[in-house]
C-alpha positions in Angstrom: 58.0 -244.7 20.0 56.7 -244.1 23.7 53.8 -245.1 25.3 53.0 -241.1 25.7 53.2 -240.6 22.0 51.1 -244.0 21.4 48.2 -242.2 23.8 48.3 -239.1 22.0 47.9 -240.4 18.7 44.9 -242.8 19.7 43.7 -239.4 21.2 43.8 -237.6 17.7 42.7 -240.2 15.4 39.5 -240.9 17.8 38.5 -237.6 17.5 39.1 -237.1 14.0 37.4 -240.6 13.0 34.1 -240.1 11.1 31.0 -239.9 13.9 33.8 -238.3 16.6 33.6 -235.4 18.4 34.7 -232.7 16.2 32.4 -234.4 13.4 29.9 -232.9 15.9 31.2 -230.0 16.5 31.7 -228.7 12.6 27.4 -230.1 12.1 26.0 -228.0 15.3 28.3 -224.8 14.2 27.5 -225.3 10.6 23.3 -225.0 11.7 24.0 -222.4 14.6 26.3 -219.8 12.8 23.7 -219.0 9.9 21.3 -218.3 12.4 23.6 -215.9 14.7 24.5 -214.1 12.1 20.8 -213.4 10.5 20.0 -211.8 13.6 22.7 -210.3 13.8 22.1 -208.6 10.9 18.4 -208.2 11.6 19.4 -206.0 14.8 21.2 -203.9 13.0 19.0 -203.1 9.8 16.5 -202.2 12.7 18.8 -199.9 14.6 18.7 -196.7 12.8 14.7 -196.6 13.3 14.5 -197.8 16.4 15.2 -194.1 18.2 13.4 -190.8 15.8 14.4 -188.3 19.1 17.6 -187.7 20.6 16.7 -186.5 24.8 18.9 -186.6 27.1 17.8 -187.6 31.1 19.4 -187.2 34.0 19.4 -190.1 35.6 20.4 -189.9 39.0 19.2 -187.7 41.6 22.7 -187.3 43.3 23.6 -185.8 39.2 21.1 -183.1 39.4 22.6 -180.7 41.3 25.8 -181.5 38.7 23.9 -181.1 35.8 23.8 -177.7 34.2 20.8 -178.4 31.9 17.9 -181.2 33.2 17.1 -181.0 29.1 17.6 -179.1 26.1 14.8 -179.6 23.1 14.9 -178.5 20.0 11.3 -177.8 17.5 9.5 -178.1 21.6 5.9 -178.4 20.7 3.2 -177.7 23.2 -0.4 -178.2 22.8 -3.7 -177.2 24.9 -7.1 -175.6 25.0 -8.0 -172.0 26.5 -10.9 -171.8 29.3 -13.5 -172.0 27.1 -12.6 -175.5 25.1 -10.3 -174.0 22.5 -6.9 -175.3 20.8 -3.8 -173.5 20.8 -0.5 -174.7 20.1 2.4 -173.0 20.7 5.9 -174.0 19.7 9.6 -173.3 20.1 12.8 -173.5 17.6 14.0 -174.6 20.8 13.8 -175.1 24.8 15.6 -175.4 28.2 14.2 -176.6 30.9 16.9 -175.8 34.0 15.9 -178.1 36.9 12.8 -180.9 37.3 11.2 -178.0 40.2 11.8 -175.9 37.7 7.5 -174.6 35.9 8.9 -172.3 33.4 10.7 -173.4 30.2 12.7 -171.0 28.3 11.3 -171.0 24.5 13.7 -169.6 21.6 11.8 -168.3 18.1 8.6 -169.3 20.0 5.3 -168.7 18.0 2.2 -169.5 18.9 -1.7 -171.1 17.0 -4.7 -170.4 18.7 -8.4 -170.3 18.2 -10.0 -166.9 18.9 -13.9 -165.5 18.5 -13.2 -164.3 14.8 -11.0 -167.1 13.6 -7.9 -168.5 13.5 -4.8 -166.1 15.6 -0.9 -165.9 16.1 1.6 -165.1 18.5 5.3 -164.8 17.3 8.7 -163.6 19.8 12.2 -163.9 19.4 12.5 -165.4 23.0 10.0 -165.8 26.6 9.2 -167.8 29.3 6.4 -170.6 29.6 4.9 -170.9 32.5 3.6 -174.8 32.2 1.3 -174.5 35.9 -0.1 -170.9 34.8 -0.3 -171.6 31.2 1.7 -168.3 30.9 4.3 -166.7 28.0 6.4 -163.9 29.3 8.3 -162.3 27.1 11.3 -159.6 27.6 11.1 -158.1 24.0 8.7 -157.1 21.8 5.4 -159.9 21.4 3.3 -159.7 18.5 -0.3 -160.7 18.1 -2.7 -160.8 15.2 -6.0 -161.7 14.3 -7.1 -162.6 11.5 -10.0 -159.9 11.9 -7.6 -157.7 11.2 -6.8 -157.2 14.9 -3.0 -156.4 15.4 -1.1 -155.6 18.5 2.7 -155.5 19.5 4.2 -154.7 22.8 7.3 -155.3 25.4 7.7 -156.5 28.3 4.3 -158.5 28.5 3.0 -161.8 29.5 0.4 -163.3 27.3 -1.9 -165.9 29.1 -3.4 -168.9 26.7 -5.6 -169.8 28.9 -7.8 -165.9 29.0 -6.2 -164.5 26.1 -5.2 -161.4 28.4 -2.0 -159.5 27.8 -0.9 -157.9 30.9 2.9 -155.7 30.6 5.4 -155.9 33.8 6.8 -152.6 33.4 7.2 -149.3 31.0 5.4 -150.5 27.8 5.2 -149.3 24.0 4.4 -150.8 20.9 1.6 -150.3 18.3 -1.9 -151.6 17.3 -3.3 -151.5 13.6 -4.6 -148.2 14.6 -1.3 -146.3 15.4 1.3 -147.0 17.7 1.3 -145.7 22.2 3.9 -146.0 25.3 2.5 -146.3 29.0 3.7 -147.5 32.4 1.0 -150.7 32.0 -1.5 -152.5 29.4 -3.4 -154.5 29.8 -5.2 -156.3 27.3 -8.0 -158.8 26.2 -7.3 -159.6 22.1 -10.5 -162.2 22.1 -12.7 -159.3 22.6 -10.5 -156.0 21.2 -9.8 -154.3 24.3 -6.5 -152.4 24.8 -6.2 -150.6 28.5 -3.5 -148.3 28.8 -2.5 -146.8 32.7 0.3 -144.5 33.7 1.2 -141.6 31.2 -0.4 -143.1 28.3 0.8 -142.0 24.6 -1.7 -142.9 21.8 -0.7 -141.9 18.4 -3.4 -142.6 15.8 -2.4 -143.2 12.1 -5.4 -141.7 10.7 -4.9 -144.0 7.6 -5.2 -146.7 9.0 -8.7 -146.3 10.3 -11.8 -147.5 7.8 
């Protein structure tokens, strides 16, 4: 047998000898592997609960101009107070903010709950825009307001000011109240005080059966 073969055999015998490097490696792995496996299982078990919402962000400034939408949310909820400190909440089934410079947020299936002098009231519309700076809701289609005292107002092409509880149209308007239907070139209403003003060719049809 050659000298090289003798050296290789001697090296293998040394590694396999009791208390050698091989034994030390086996002892280390016997302790370390269960710990590593346990840590991985713990991470995998906790991971599904570590994020309850899915949100997307534009991370790079260069991508802002390329992104079609900055953020899309489902079940968006905004809370605030009016000028008298009364709370309100505005909810949208979905919301889209097109850019960080755009204060308006498009809301679909929007609804609002608020406190009035006469009690709680609600606001419902199919689609609209909420301006976070002015806290106004602009609706192209019909917007319906209903108070707990029986007062109601439905109108199209209007803005609702969450702070002052004022409704103002931005074009010809058609609608209805709890006393009848109307049309006009302009509408201004204070739903807190239940005052409605119609201007410009106003027509009001009162339903006598609804007046008590």
